[in-house]
C-alpha positions in Angstrom: 13.8 -13.9 -66.7 12.6 -10.7 -64.9 10.7 -11.1 -61.6 7.1 -10.0 -61.6 6.8 -7.0 -59.2 3.5 -8.2 -57.8 5.1 -11.6 -57.0 8.1 -9.9 -55.3 5.7 -7.7 -53.2 3.8 -10.8 -52.2 7.0 -12.6 -51.1 7.9 -9.6 -48.9 4.4 -9.5 -47.3 4.5 -13.2 -46.6 8.0 -13.0 -45.2 7.1 -10.2 -42.9 4.0 -12.1 -41.7 6.1 -15.1 -40.9 8.9 -13.2 -39.1 6.7 -10.8 -37.0 5.3 -13.5 -34.5 8.8 -14.7 -33.9 10.1 -11.2 -33.2 7.5 -10.6 -30.4 9.0 -13.0 -27.9 6.3 -12.8 -25.2 7.1 -13.4 -21.5 4.6 -14.4 -18.9 5.2 -12.9 -15.4 3.2 -14.6 -12.7 2.8 -13.3 -9.2 0.7 -14.4 -6.2 -0.4 -13.1 -2.9 -2.7 -13.6 0.0 -5.3 -11.1 1.0 -4.8 -11.2 4.8 -6.6 -8.0 6.0 -9.9 -6.5 4.8 -10.9 -3.0 6.0 -14.7 -2.4 6.2 -15.4 -6.1 5.5 -19.1 -5.5 5.6 -18.8 -3.3 2.5 -16.6 -5.8 0.6 -18.0 -8.5 -1.7 -18.2 -12.1 -0.1 -15.3 -13.2 -2.3 -13.0 -10.6 -0.7 -14.2 -11.2 2.8 -13.0 -14.8 2.5 -9.4 -13.4 2.3 -8.5 -15.5 -0.7 -5.2 -16.1 -2.5 -4.6 -13.9 -5.5 -2.7 -14.6 -8.7 -1.9 -12.2 -11.5 -0.5 -13.2 -14.8 1.0 -10.6 -17.2 2.0 -11.3 -20.8 4.5 -8.8 -22.2 6.9 -8.6 -25.1 10.5 -9.3 -24.1 11.7 -6.3 -26.1 8.9 -4.0 -25.2 9.6 -0.3 -25.2 8.6 1.6 -22.1 5.6 3.8 -22.4 7.2 6.1 -19.9 10.5 6.2 -18.1 12.8 8.4 -15.9 16.0 7.9 -13.9 14.3 5.6 -11.4 11.4 3.8 -13.2 10.4 2.3 -16.6 6.7 1.6 -17.3 5.6 -1.1 -19.7 2.1 -1.9 -21.1 1.5 -5.7 -21.3 -0.3 -7.5 -24.1 -2.7 -8.9 -21.4 -3.1 -9.2 -17.7 -5.5 -11.3 -15.7 -6.2 -11.2 -12.0 -7.5 -14.4 -10.3 -9.1 -14.1 -6.9 -9.9 -17.5 -5.4 -11.6 -19.3 -8.4 -12.7 -16.1 -10.3 -10.7 -14.4 -13.0 -10.8 -10.8 -14.0 -9.1 -9.2 -17.0 -7.1 -6.1 -15.8 -7.7 -3.0 -17.7 -5.0 -0.3 -18.1 -2.5 -2.8 -16.7 1.2 -1.8 -16.4 4.4 -3.3 -15.3 6.7 -0.8 -13.5 10.3 -1.5 -13.0 11.7 0.5 -10.1 15.4 1.1 -9.2 15.9 3.6 -6.3 19.6 3.1 -5.4 19.9 6.1 -3.0 18.2 7.5 0.0 16.1 6.1 2.9 13.6 4.5 0.6 16.2 2.8 -1.6 15.2 -0.5 -3.2 14.6 -2.4 -6.4 11.1 -3.7 -7.3 8.6 -4.8 -9.9 5.1 -3.4 -9.6 2.1 -4.8 -11.5 -1.1 -2.8 -11.3 -4.4 -2.4 -13.1 -8.2 -2.3 -12.5 -11.0 -4.7 -13.2 -14.3 -4.0 -14.9 -15.9 -3.9 -11.5 -13.8 -0.8 -10.6 -11.4 -2.7 -8.3 -7.9 -1.4 -8.3 -5.2 -4.1 -8.0 -1.5 -3.6 -7.2 1.3 -6.1 -6.4 4.9 -5.0 -5.6 7.7 -7.5 -5.3 11.0 -5.9 -4.2 14.4 -6.2 -2.6 17.2 -4.0 -1.2 19.5 -6.0 -3.5 20.3 -4.4 -6.9 20.5 -7.9 -8.4 16.8 -8.4 -7.8 16.1 -5.7 -10.5 19.4 -5.6 -12.5 18.2 -3.1 -15.1 15.1 -1.3 -16.5 14.3 -4.2 -18.9 11.3 -6.6 -18.8 12.4 -9.5 -16.6 13.2 -12.6 -18.6 13.8 -14.8 -15.5 12.7 -15.0 -11.9 14.4 -12.2 -9.9 17.5 -13.3 -8.1 17.2 -13.5 -4.3 14.2 -13.4 -2.0 11.9 -10.3 -2.0 12.8 -8.7 1.3 10.8 -5.5 1.3 7.6 -4.2 -0.3 6.3 -7.6 -1.3 2.7 -6.7 -1.0 -0.7 -7.0 -2.7 -3.5 -4.5 -2.5 -7.1 -4.7 -3.8 -9.5 -1.9 -3.2 -12.8 -0.3 -4.4 -12.9 3.4 -3.2 -16.5 3.7 -4.4 -17.7 1.3 -1.8 -15.0 2.0 0.8 -13.3 -1.3 1.3 -9.7 -2.4 0.7 -7.8 -5.7 1.2 -4.1 -6.2 1.5 -1.5 -8.8 2.3 1.8 -10.3 1.1 2.7 -11.1 -2.5 5.6 -11.7 -4.7 6.6 -12.6 -8.3 6.7 -16.4 -8.4 7.5 -17.3 -12.0 8.8 -15.7 -15.2 8.6 -17.8 -18.3 8.7 -17.6 -22.1 5.3 -17.9 -23.7 4.8 -19.6 -27.1 3.3 -16.9 -29.4 0.5 -19.3 -30.4 -0.9 -19.2 -26.9 -1.0 -15.5 -26.5 -4.3 -13.8 -27.2 -3.8 -11.1 -29.8 -0.3 -12.5 -30.6 
């Protein structure tokens, strides 16, 4: 008995719909820092003057393709990124994860950089890096916590150039975990 073409097309569409969420394989990268110094504190919001802990959570596909790359960096666009300052959360717009591998020269090192901006116009950046190449073994999205302690450039920065304040301190990636697709917004 011949197969109805409309039925066959329906099977293909349903199969693709079932496979596509499994192929995404999202990873959550979590980093935290402490805002220890605030320049021009009288211009900063009260939340920032309290020098709170910061947390950033980035959800990115494990097999994501870089939006740009060269011999020393690969830049990825995450599915979502959220910055938490104290008890307040802010979605990060234009967020990126940058994988850096600078093996030669005086500024050699290996780092992951997460950056983006909030709707309030605050720019956020967290760099977690090491002199050890095992910390960033390749230009891929990390799928596990980097090996070794971050021993350089482990910093967090938050600033608003419109109002002339910035805050900075120490920060590092603290967890990398698989994320069930059902829990990813837009996934």
